[in-house]
MILUM-829119 format. One line per 5 residues: number of its first residue (from 1); their letters; for each residue x, y, z of C-alpha. Coordinates in Angstrom, 3 decimals, m for minus. Example, Ala and Ser with C-alpha at 12.3 -4.5 7.8 and 13.67 -1.06 7.14 Angstrom:
<atoms>
1) as) 12.300,m4.500,7.800 | 13.670,m1.060,7.140;
</atoms>
This chain:
<atoms>
1) marav) 3.659,m5.050,28.085 | 1.086,m2.605,26.718 | 0.039,m3.072,23.115 | m0.943,m0.444,20.528 | m2.686,m0.946,17.207;
6) vigag) m1.955,1.765,14.643 | m4.285,2.069,11.652 | m2.306,3.509,8.740 | 1.346,3.273,7.715 | 1.980,6.765,6.373;
11) ptglt) 4.496,9.161,7.950 | 2.096,10.128,10.754 | 1.177,6.562,11.636 | 4.758,5.314,11.515 | 6.009,8.257,13.580;
16) tamll) 3.445,7.412,16.259 | 4.280,3.705,16.049 | 8.051,4.198,16.331 | 7.693,6.483,19.347 | 5.358,4.042,21.075;
21) agagm) 7.677,1.126,20.352 | 10.660,3.154,21.544 | 8.853,3.669,24.852 | 8.528,m0.077,25.305 | 5.092,m0.804,23.855;
26) evvvl) 4.340,m3.646,21.464 | 3.016,m2.055,18.266 | 1.142,m3.516,15.307 | 0.709,m1.217,12.290 | m2.093,m2.121,9.876;
31) drddp) m1.686,m0.895,6.300 | m4.384,m1.538,3.734 | m1.892,m1.227,0.851 | 0.824,m3.439,m0.597 | 4.160,m3.407,1.227;
36) apaea) 6.806,m0.861,0.335 | 9.657,m2.050,m1.895 | 12.896,m3.180,m0.351 | 14.965,m0.445,m2.007 | 14.440,3.314,m2.159;
41) sdawe) 15.327,3.275,m5.872 | 12.129,1.321,m6.548 | 9.806,3.560,m4.522 | 8.903,6.045,m7.251 | 8.146,3.590,m10.039;
46) hwerr) 6.906,0.521,m8.201 | 5.156,1.602,m4.987 | 1.415,2.217,m5.159 | m0.686,3.465,m2.235 | m4.415,3.099,m3.023;
51) svaqf) m5.253,4.781,0.273 | m3.219,7.917,m0.525 | m4.788,9.732,m3.462 | m2.008,12.335,m3.462 | 0.837,9.809,m3.267;
56) hqvhv) 2.453,10.973,m6.517 | 1.706,14.650,m5.964 | 4.532,16.890,m4.768 | 5.435,16.942,m1.070 | 8.018,18.532,1.181;
61) lqpgg) 9.261,17.982,4.722 | 9.381,21.383,6.406 | 12.212,22.328,8.810 | 9.905,21.905,11.810 | 9.247,18.310,10.862;
66) ralle) 12.917,17.639,10.189 | 13.964,19.127,13.542 | 11.487,16.974,15.440 | 12.602,13.825,13.643 | 16.259,14.589,14.295;
71) arlpa) 15.513,15.011,17.997 | 13.069,12.139,18.503 | 13.547,9.690,15.609 | 17.011,10.190,14.077 | 16.701,6.761,12.397;
76) viyam) 14.192,8.330,9.984 | 16.708,11.004,9.010 | 19.434,8.371,8.569 | 17.092,6.415,6.298 | 16.348,9.549,4.286;
81) vaagl) 20.062,10.162,3.850 | 20.496,6.577,2.671 | 17.604,7.058,0.239 | 19.396,10.051,m1.274 | 17.209,12.871,0.014;
86) pqlnl) 19.258,16.087,m0.236 | 19.921,18.379,2.693 | 19.088,21.914,1.626 | 18.593,25.308,3.183 | 16.049,26.775,0.786;
91) aelra) 15.772,29.894,2.948 | 19.473,30.647,2.534 | 19.245,30.075,m1.223 | 16.387,32.544,m1.519 | 17.934,35.110,0.854;
96) rnldl) 21.140,35.042,m1.181 | 19.193,35.848,m4.319 | 17.403,38.715,m2.585 | 20.748,40.023,m1.255 | 19.108,40.844,2.069;
101) pgdtd) 20.962,43.097,4.520 | 21.636,41.899,8.065 | 23.223,38.889,9.746 | 20.207,36.991,11.066 | 21.036,33.297,11.303;
106) lspfv) 19.161,31.162,8.772 | 20.726,27.823,9.744 | 17.570,26.521,11.509 | 15.862,26.224,8.131 | 17.902,23.301,6.808;
111) trttc) 15.723,20.366,5.789 | 15.915,16.937,4.229 | 13.630,17.300,1.292 | 12.268,15.836,m1.903 | 9.225,16.638,m3.976;
116) rrpvl) 8.751,12.900,m4.603 | 6.605,11.586,m1.777 | 7.232,7.854,m2.358 | 10.952,8.390,m1.758 | 10.302,10.657,1.240;
121) efgft) 7.880,8.149,2.735 | 10.321,5.313,2.151 | 12.553,6.902,4.796 | 9.815,6.470,7.416 | 9.058,2.908,6.315;
126) saars) 12.714,1.872,6.301 | 13.240,3.203,9.831 | 10.032,1.577,11.075 | 11.001,m1.810,9.655 | 14.140,m1.826,11.798;
131) tpgle) 12.397,m0.670,15.004 | 12.275,m3.389,17.690 | 8.771,m4.203,18.893 | 7.088,m2.810,15.774 | 5.321,m4.982,13.199;
136) irsns) 3.868,m3.675,9.914 | 1.127,m5.808,8.385 | 0.375,m4.918,4.776 | m2.878,m5.623,2.926 | m4.682,m5.417,6.265;
141) avtgl) m7.635,m3.086,5.845 | m9.577,m2.379,9.049 | m13.315,m3.006,8.670 | m14.535,m2.913,12.266 | m13.856,m1.877,15.840;
146) vtgae) m13.924,m4.317,18.750 | m15.344,m2.994,22.027 | m15.133,m4.053,25.653 | m16.471,m2.912,28.999 | m17.327,0.797,28.987;
151) viagv) m15.235,3.145,31.094 | m17.720,5.985,30.538 | m21.397,5.049,30.579 | m22.917,5.122,27.109 | m19.573,5.566,25.331;
156) phvvg) m18.085,2.590,23.444 | m14.641,1.543,24.645 | m12.412,0.273,21.827 | m10.154,m2.658,22.694 | m9.096,m3.714,19.208;
161) vrtes) m9.967,m3.868,15.530 | m11.229,m6.372,12.994 | m9.540,m6.634,9.625 | m10.965,m7.434,6.211 | m9.858,m11.071,6.637;
166) gevia) m11.877,m11.347,9.849 | m8.862,m11.334,12.169 | m9.315,m9.572,15.505 | m6.273,m7.672,16.742 | m6.434,m6.519,20.350;
171) gdvvi) m4.792,m3.392,21.686 | m4.697,m1.354,24.874 | m4.980,1.674,22.633 | m5.950,2.044,18.986 | m4.377,4.893,17.011;
176) daagr) m6.290,6.121,13.962 | m3.676,7.392,11.501 | m5.604,6.343,8.393 | m5.636,9.861,6.954 | m8.339,12.091,5.576;
181) rtpvp) m10.310,9.146,4.175 | m10.226,7.154,7.404 | m13.082,4.671,7.856 | m12.981,5.030,11.642 | m15.683,7.739,12.139;
186) aliev) m18.218,5.495,10.429 | m17.001,2.479,12.403 | m17.505,4.357,15.697 | m21.139,4.828,14.742 | m21.489,1.109,13.996;
191) vggsr) m20.478,0.188,17.565 | m22.906,2.666,19.089 | m20.838,5.825,19.416 | m21.561,9.284,18.070 | m20.040,9.820,14.652;
196) peeha) m17.507,12.681,14.898 | m18.974,15.824,13.394 | m16.966,17.349,10.538 | m16.313,21.069,10.206 | m15.175,22.143,6.747;
201) vdvgf) m14.056,25.421,5.191 | m13.831,25.090,1.418 | m11.857,27.551,m0.696 | m11.149,25.252,m3.623 | m7.820,25.133,m5.442;
206) aynsr) m6.739,22.974,m8.372 | m3.091,21.889,m8.493 | m1.220,21.070,m11.690 | 2.264,19.634,m11.192 | 5.040,18.573,m13.501;
211) yyrgd) 8.316,16.873,m12.621 | 11.641,17.637,m14.299 | 15.100,16.177,m14.072 | 18.463,17.754,m14.710 | 22.068,18.007,m13.616;
216) alpey) 21.560,20.866,m11.136 | 18.747,22.334,m9.067 | 17.328,25.517,m10.632 | 18.286,28.746,m8.897 | 15.771,30.171,m6.428;
221) redll) 14.918,33.574,m7.907 | 11.516,33.733,m6.258 | 9.658,32.470,m3.198 | 9.127,28.738,m2.752 | 5.389,29.452,m2.901;
226) calgs) 4.719,32.549,m4.958 | 1.436,34.378,m5.537 | 1.202,35.648,m9.113 | m2.137,37.359,m9.471 | m4.903,34.818,m10.049;
231) isvlt) m2.466,31.873,m9.921 | 0.286,30.683,m7.614 | 3.456,28.736,m8.348 | 5.159,26.253,m6.034 | 8.692,25.083,m6.848;
236) lpgdd) 10.263,22.191,m4.939 | 13.601,20.391,m5.178 | 13.809,16.631,m5.204 | 16.174,13.712,m4.930 | 18.213,12.126,m7.725;
241) gywsv) 18.155,15.256,m9.888 | 14.364,15.678,m9.783 | 12.418,18.855,m9.106 | 8.816,19.920,m9.541 | 6.739,22.915,m10.562;
246) tiyhs) 3.108,23.272,m9.479 | 0.804,25.874,m10.971 | m2.367,26.174,m8.942 | m5.510,28.224,m9.275 | m9.126,28.477,m8.195;
251) skdkd) m11.099,25.324,m8.936 | m13.732,27.683,m10.427 | m11.243,28.960,m13.000 | m12.351,26.997,m16.073 | m9.887,28.793,m18.356;
256) mrrvr) m6.946,27.610,m16.267 | m7.958,23.978,m16.726 | m6.144,24.172,m20.055 | m2.871,24.157,m18.125 | m3.331,20.396,m17.715;
261) dpavf) m2.076,20.176,m21.306 | 1.746,19.893,m21.080 | 2.198,22.343,m23.969 | 0.041,24.960,m22.240 | 1.762,24.287,m18.896;
266) ervlh) 5.141,24.947,m20.515 | 3.865,28.082,m22.221 | 2.594,29.546,m18.954 | 5.747,28.572,m17.062 | 7.989,30.187,m19.693;
271) slphh) 6.021,33.436,m19.344 | 7.027,33.849,m15.679 | 10.297,35.824,m15.506 | 11.456,34.408,m12.159 | 10.278,30.849,m12.813;
276) ahwad) 10.856,30.105,m16.493 | 14.266,28.522,m15.860 | 12.564,25.784,m13.810 | 11.583,24.283,m17.169 | 15.272,23.915,m18.095;
281) gtpmg) 15.306,20.203,m17.522 | 13.873,17.057,m19.013 | 10.119,16.781,m18.340 | 9.340,13.537,m16.547 | 5.826,12.479,m17.466;
286) evdtm) 2.689,14.494,m18.026 | 0.972,17.105,m15.855 | m0.511,15.627,m12.664 | m3.700,17.341,m11.526 | m5.473,17.315,m8.180;
291) vstan) m8.355,19.355,m6.789 | m7.975,20.086,m3.089 | m10.500,19.005,m0.507 | m11.928,21.405,2.056 | m9.982,22.347,5.174;
296) ttref) m11.597,19.908,7.607 | m11.523,18.964,11.287 | m13.399,16.184,13.073 | m14.841,16.734,16.530 | m14.083,13.607,18.565;
301) vvdgr) m14.831,15.245,21.913 | m18.063,17.217,22.440 | m18.790,19.013,25.717 | m16.096,16.959,27.434 | m17.543,13.662,26.229;
306) pcatg) m15.661,11.514,23.682 | m17.205,9.634,20.762 | m15.261,6.594,21.975 | m12.548,5.766,24.480 | m9.482,3.645,23.785;
311) lvpvg) m9.286,5.235,20.336 | m7.000,8.161,19.436 | m7.053,9.947,16.043 | m3.859,11.617,14.879 | m2.859,13.807,11.931;
316) dawgf) m5.218,13.925,8.965 | m7.587,11.497,10.686 | m8.380,14.421,13.004 | m7.995,17.313,10.599 | m6.448,18.245,7.282;
321) tnpsl) m5.916,21.328,5.151 | m5.368,22.065,1.493 | m1.796,21.234,0.459 | m0.711,24.634,m0.822 | 1.527,25.436,2.168;
326) grgis) 3.237,22.028,2.187 | 2.655,21.515,5.904 | 0.843,18.174,5.949 | 3.631,15.721,6.761 | 5.394,18.057,9.185;
331) lgvmh) 2.238,18.868,11.142 | 1.283,15.199,11.169 | 4.659,14.346,12.676 | 4.278,17.083,15.299 | 0.801,15.902,16.275;
336) aaaia) 1.974,12.278,16.324 | 4.824,13.018,18.722 | 2.543,14.767,21.197 | m0.129,12.055,20.960 | 2.432,9.265,21.398;
341) daava) 3.714,10.865,24.585 | 0.165,11.074,25.949 | m0.602,7.478,24.957 | 2.516,6.137,26.680 | 1.726,7.994,29.889;
346) lvdqp) m1.995,7.186,29.996 | m2.439,3.894,28.133 | m3.979,2.307,31.243 | m6.207,5.330,31.949 | m8.501,5.636,28.908;
351) nelfr) m10.808,8.148,30.600 | m7.792,10.452,31.049 | m6.211,9.673,27.672 | m9.048,11.208,25.691 | m8.820,14.376,27.803;
356) swdev) m5.090,14.555,27.156 | m5.710,13.948,23.438 | m8.210,16.818,23.402 | m5.762,19.165,25.128 | m2.845,18.195,22.904;
361) trtva) m4.914,18.554,19.748 | m6.226,21.979,20.773 | m2.747,23.270,21.634 | m0.504,21.535,19.070 | m2.574,20.780,15.974;
366) apwha) m5.562,23.139,16.001 | m3.597,26.436,15.929 | m1.719,25.358,12.784 | m4.944,24.271,11.150 | m6.539,27.624,11.986;
371) stvsf) m3.507,29.443,10.605 | m3.852,27.642,7.278 | m7.566,28.411,7.126 | m6.736,32.080,7.736 | m4.269,32.022,4.844;
376) dalrg) m6.938,30.607,2.546 | m9.510,33.108,3.791 | m7.335,35.913,2.425 | m5.857,34.282,m0.650 | m9.011,32.594,m1.942;
381) pevea) m11.203,35.705,m2.383 | m8.195,37.638,m3.707 | m7.653,35.016,m6.434 | m11.320,35.115,m7.418 | m11.365,38.918,m7.617;
386) lrqgl) m8.243,38.989,m9.798 | m9.648,36.273,m12.040 | m12.886,38.178,m12.602 | m11.368,41.664,m12.759 | m13.186,42.781,m9.618;
391) pdpfd) m12.001,45.287,m6.993 | m9.994,44.229,m3.960 | m12.396,42.067,m1.892 | m10.892,43.330,1.367 | m10.708,46.631,3.163;
396) andpt) m7.029,47.518,2.857 | m7.291,49.363,6.193 | m8.471,46.277,8.051 | m5.671,45.629,10.592 | m5.405,41.901,9.832;
401) vamtr) m5.343,42.436,6.072 | m2.950,45.372,6.267 | m0.523,43.581,8.593 | m0.526,40.389,6.546 | 0.235,42.294,3.358;
406) afnsa) 2.884,44.410,5.070 | 4.584,41.281,6.403 | 4.496,39.483,3.054 | 6.113,42.491,1.390 | 8.646,43.338,4.138;
411) lhydr) 10.153,39.852,4.215 | 11.573,40.534,0.737 | 13.611,43.501,2.006 | 14.867,42.616,5.498 | 16.742,39.499,6.602;
416) evfaw) 15.187,39.422,10.080 | 11.620,39.718,8.796 | 12.499,37.154,6.124 | 13.634,34.752,8.864 | 10.342,35.232,10.681;
421) gqeig) 8.526,34.331,7.485 | 10.615,31.189,7.190 | 9.757,30.228,10.766 | 6.064,30.403,9.911 | 6.427,28.644,6.562;
426) gclal) 8.726,26.009,8.076 | 6.302,25.063,10.893 | 8.618,26.427,13.556 | 6.478,29.310,14.857 | 2.909,30.494,14.433;
431) peeif) 2.251,34.075,13.276 | 0.951,35.056,16.714 | 4.177,33.801,18.277 | 6.224,35.964,15.938 | 4.219,39.110,16.637;
436) arpga) 4.355,38.515,20.376 | 8.112,39.120,20.239 | 9.212,42.571,21.403 | 9.584,44.955,18.477 | 8.432,42.506,15.780;
441) fervi) 5.281,44.412,14.866 | 7.138,47.710,14.689 | 9.953,46.192,12.620 | 7.567,44.852,10.003 | 5.778,48.181,9.685;
446) evala) 9.056,50.091,9.475 | 10.439,47.895,6.684 | 7.151,47.796,4.772 | 6.781,51.578,4.786 | 10.376,52.077,3.661;
451) hpsye) 9.967,50.009,0.481 | 7.508,49.598,m2.374 | 4.983,46.793,m2.018 | 6.672,43.657,m3.342 | 5.127,41.954,m6.353;
456) apaps) 6.712,39.123,m8.299 | 6.712,39.763,m12.054 | 3.982,37.923,m13.956 | 1.703,38.370,m16.956 | m1.603,40.181,m16.445;
461) rgele) m4.803,38.176,m16.325 | m5.530,39.111,m19.932 | m2.061,38.034,m21.041 | m2.434,34.800,m19.090 | m5.707,33.990,m20.849;
466) ellvg) m4.025,34.561,m24.216 | m1.297,32.099,m23.231 | m3.884,29.534,m22.318 | m5.406,29.513,m25.808 | m2.084,29.765,m27.627;
</atoms>
């Protein structure tokens, strides 16, 4: 029986592990943190993940991630149901508020969701614990790679790992799912391999989130993620009566740092006509703040030559983006599923496995990463210009700029265009897939030209600055 070692017990690592175990492999998952609690009700208050800096920041499972789990790992969905994660169609809620004409089906956009990551992640852990052939070892930090006979001259071949306690755990394949702060690139260098080169695009956003609790979810009167001049607002539902509001802005915006004060946060939130009612609950704690890291990828294969064989990075260990679009867990799950399939098929062919990994990553993960970078490339400079009172930083006649703005406006007036927007936001289709459909380009232009450019109501920059100082 083939054996896999998975470094990291987050959603991406556990998805990979469960799929490998389901295909008949023996799987050992190594988690550097304490074990998860036995009950979902204890996850929020009593589960700490030192390796996940954003563990108590808001999260969401997009429809694309939910659909994949339902098809490949329904036990995760069952565990989420048992943990109390609500099933919601946020697209339908928003479309109803917009009163959009047309009969385009929005049922694909149902998701199991919560803004509280510990409870969401508990669903993965609970399902993994009951998976035959899968063992989770907590408090098992990986500090070294074990190598064997090379399969490619001059390239280290990984045949296991060494933990902090000194234990050596052998594996026919080692999966790096240790996230954005993975130690593995440095460990590859220690055993004689080339350290994967990092490519980063830094826009820089600061996120300020507050949780609330009440008897009913606030009505969706605006987009899930809404641009409001020099700031954006993200509203997410949760489990057990929780929901969250995140106000985010440029990390260079020193004035907006005042929003970390709960009183200022509330003042700004109450000034937003379509969002103020999201404060109509009991605040749960203070304002949690996080500054995003750069959009980053790691190059594990250069000119057809891997940094190491026998080792496969997945999810954030390969590449990660800023969290503003809420895609992280869903894209990690998608990447994990494709990598697991490759690992099962090629576990005894390490010189072919890395080629398959490279192909899968370029076709499954890289396009979504590039799409997120493109979003930031437009939104980031726009935010800075609005903050400083500068002219539009883009040529409005540039085809990419013009089409993006037309699409973002048109989806507020037409149910079909709205559904296309939900496909992109829900990790179901890339923008280029949408516009490859017959008539899609023309439909967007037609709707955009027939209506005024959509703008959500919000205070001006000057009014916002007055709110910040009281």
